[in-house]
N, C-alpha and C positions, 0 to 999 in steps of 0.2 A: 504493500500500500504506500510505503514511503516513496518508491520509485514512480508511482502514479500521481503523486502530489505535484501541484503546480509550483511548489517551493523547490522542487528538484530542478537543478540547472538545465540538464539535457532536455527534460520534458518541456520546460519553459521555452527553450530555444526552438524545439520542434513546433510548438504551438505558434510561436511568433513567425516562423517560416511559412507555415500553412496560411496564416492570416495575410502575410505579405504577398504570397502568390495569389490569394483571392483578390487582393486590391490590384495587383498587376493584371490579372485576367479581366477585371472590370475596365481597366484602362484600354486594353485591347478591344473590348466590346464597344467602348464609347469612342474609338478612334475616329478622328475627323478625316474625311476623304477629300483630297485635293488633286490638282493636276500638275504634271511635269512635262515640259516641252523638251524633246530631244534635239540634237544638233541638226537632224534632217527636217525639223519642223513638225514632226508627229507628236501628238499629245497623248499621254498615258495617265491613268489614275493610280494613286497610291494613298495609303492610309498613314496618318500622322498620329503618333502616340507620344505624349509628353514624358520625358525621362523623370522617374521619381528620384527622391533623394534618400540619403542614409543607406541602410542595408539593402533596401529594395533596388538601388541602382545596380549593385553588383549582381543581384539575382536576375535583373532584366538583361544585363550583358550575357550572363550564362544561358538564360532562356533563349535569347536571340541567336546565340551560336548553335543551340540545339535545333532551333527552327530551321536554320539554313542547312544544317547537316542532315536533317531528316529526309528520307526518301519518300515518306508518305505525304509530306506537305509540298504543295506547288509554289514554294517560295525560294527564289535563288538570288534575290537582290535585296539588300538592306541599305537604306540611305540614313546615315547617322549624321545628325546636325553637328555643326562646328562647336556649338556650346556643350553638347552632350559628350562629344568625343575628346575635347581638349580642355574644357572648362572655361575657355575664353577664346574670343575671336580676334585675330590680329589683322587689321587693315592698315593702320598706321601706329607707330612710326615706321620708317623704312629701314631703320638700323636696329637690330636686336643684339643685346649682350647676354651671352650665356656664361654665367659665373660658375658653372659646375662642369669643368672640363674633364673630370675623372669619371663621370657617369658612363653607363653602358651606351653603346652606339644607338640603341633603340630610343633612349631619351633624346639624343641629338636629332634623330629622325622625326620624333614627335615635335620638337621645337621647329624644325624645318617645315613640317606640315602646317603648323600654326602660322608661320611667317609667309607661307606661299599662298595664303587665302587670296583668291582672285577678287579684284574690285568689282563693284556692281556694273561698271561700264564694260566689263568683259562678258559680252552676251554670246548667245548661240551664233548670231550672224558674224561676230568677230572670229569665233572659233572656226566656222565654216570657211571664212575668207582666208584665214591663215593656212588651213589645210589645202585650199585651192592653190595658194601661192607656193606652198612647199611641195605640191604635187604628191600628197600622201593621203592616207585615210586615217581615221581616228586611231589613236594609240591604244592598243589592246594587249592581250596576253600571248600574241603570236610568238612561237618559239620558246615560251617559258616552259621549263621542265617541272614535273611534279604537280601540275595543276590537275584537278579532277576533270575527267573527260566532259562532264556536262557543262562546265564553265567554258571550256574552249568551244564546244558545240554551240552554246548560247551566243557567244560573241560572234562566231562566224555567221550565225543566223541573222544577227542584227546587221552586220556589214552587208550581207547579201540582200537585205531588204531596204537598201538605199541610204544607209547612214554615211557611206563613203563621201569623199569630197566631190562636189559637182564639177562638171567640165567647164561651165560657163559662169560668168558673173550674173547674179540676179539683182533685182532692184534693191533688196535689203543690203546686199554686200556693197553695191555701189554707194548706198547711203552711208555705210561705214567709212568707205574711202573718202567721201566728201567731207564728213564730219572730222576726219583725221587730217584733212588738208593734203591728201595724197592724190595726185593726178596721174592717170595712165597716159603714156605717150600716144599720139594719134595713130601710129601704126600698130599699136597694141590693142586698139579698141574695136578692131574689125570683128563683127559678130559677137561683141561683148566677151571676147576670150582673152586670156592672159598668156597664151602659149607663145606669143611673140616676144615676151619679156625674157631677157637673159637671166641666168641664175643669180648673178650678183645684184641686179635690180630687185628681183623678188625678195632676196634676203634683206635688203635695205627696207623694203616696204613692211616685211614681217617684223623686223626690229622696231620700226617706228610704231607699228600697231601695238606691239607688246609694251613699249615704254609709255605710250599715251593711254591705252585702254586697260592694261593689266597692271602688274605690280612687279617691281624689282626690289629685292630685299637683300641686305648684307647682314650676315650673322657672324658675330665675333665671340670667341671664347676667351675668358680671362684666365690666364695661367699664372701660377705662383713661381717666382724666381728666387725665393728665399725660404728659410725655415726647414724643418725636418720633412715636410711634405711637399717640397718643391717639385714642380712638374717639368721644368726645363733646367738645363745645366750649361754652364759656359765652358766650351771646349777651348782651353787656353792654347793648345797647339795650333788649331785651325782658326782661332779667334772668331768663333761663331757660337750661337746658342743652339743646342740640340735638345730634342724632346727626350724625356725619360722613357724607359722601355714600355711602361704601362700606357702612357699617352701616345707613343708611337704606334703601339698595337691597336689602340682605339681608332686613330686616324687612318690606319691602313684599311679599315673596313668602312670608311666614310667616303662618299663620292660627292663632288661638287665642282664648280667651275672656278679656276684660278682667276682672281680679279685682275692680275697683271697681264697675262698672255692669253686668257680665254680658254686654256686647255682644260678638258674635262677628265677627271680621274681621281683615284684615291691617294692616300699618303700625304707626304709633306707638301706636295704641289697644290692640293686642293685647299690647304689651310696654311698659307705662308704666315710666318710670325711678323707682326708689324709693331714696332715700338719707336718712340721718338729718339731716345738717346741710349739709356740703359734701363731695361725693364725692372731693375731693382730700385731705381731712383726716379722714374718718370712720374710726374705729377699729373693729375687729371687735365689741367688746362693745357699743358704741353702736348699730352696725348690727343686731346680734342683737336688742336690745331693740326697735328700731324695726320690724324685720320681724315680730317676734312680735305687736306691737300691730296692725300692718297686716293680718296674715293672720287675725287672730281673727275667726271667724264669716264667713269668705269662702267656705268650701266650698259652702254652699247656693247662693250667688250664681253660682259657677262652674258647678255642675251644672245650675242653671236655665238659664244661658246656652247650654250645650250642647243641652239639650232643646229650647229655643226655636229654636235654629239648625237642628236636625234637622227640626223641624216646618215651618219656613219655607223653608229652602234645599235640603234633601235631602242625600243622601250625597255627591253630586258636588261641590256647593258647599262642603261642609264639609271635603272632602279627607280623609275618614276612612280609617284604615289597617286 
């Protein structure tokens, strides 16, 4: 009888879990139905359920994973809002400082995911126009190993039903070009096609669209250059600062675009160390001035690096989220 008493810890936890699942079930039953427009212009319905707080939040995540994994339920897509997934949504500022350089790589990926939130001006029409200029189709799981077969089949089905980039400019895409102040040359407007544009001009237009309508973000990690837990050490022989082994291992698994040369890849190149004079003595004001000078005119190089990486390596190599 003692074990059946609500004063018993485990029975009380079980009871609370049952009640929590009941409330979550009611949230699913009362979900609000709304519509989502795909890049091809088609409209589809989906249900919106507000994320609960406290212990119910983790139960909802677990339940959602079970729903997606279940073969009995016809659900293969879950749209998680930015607030539910990361706790906050980053539109501005354009520079983020990560003060936890020793965290696991997943924490860095989550920070990058928050910082890469598209601005509201980045619409489906912008996306379709960029795909057209790049001569590609929407980025998907092509070539990715280890994905469930139904995921790959579902993506291919979507592509075959017209989500791919169109061959011609339509009125909506022309409106995007006009609003961005981009003019097509006369010889490139024949039949409202962009095939006459050379690759370099196309890339310039995509870069301009990305910088005007989307978002370019710089993420910096603060590293310790002193104390028992220092993360970089001064190599006196070569007169340079090197990462300690743990930090070097973490950076070896992170991919990004080098802000100086636009090269995409992991390791030291994706995260060059930037300091004003001596990282042990730099004051915030001096570092601010140095970063301002360093970041000036770097956005175009970063965007170009991403575009070249997409064209050369594909979505799998880029690790796009």
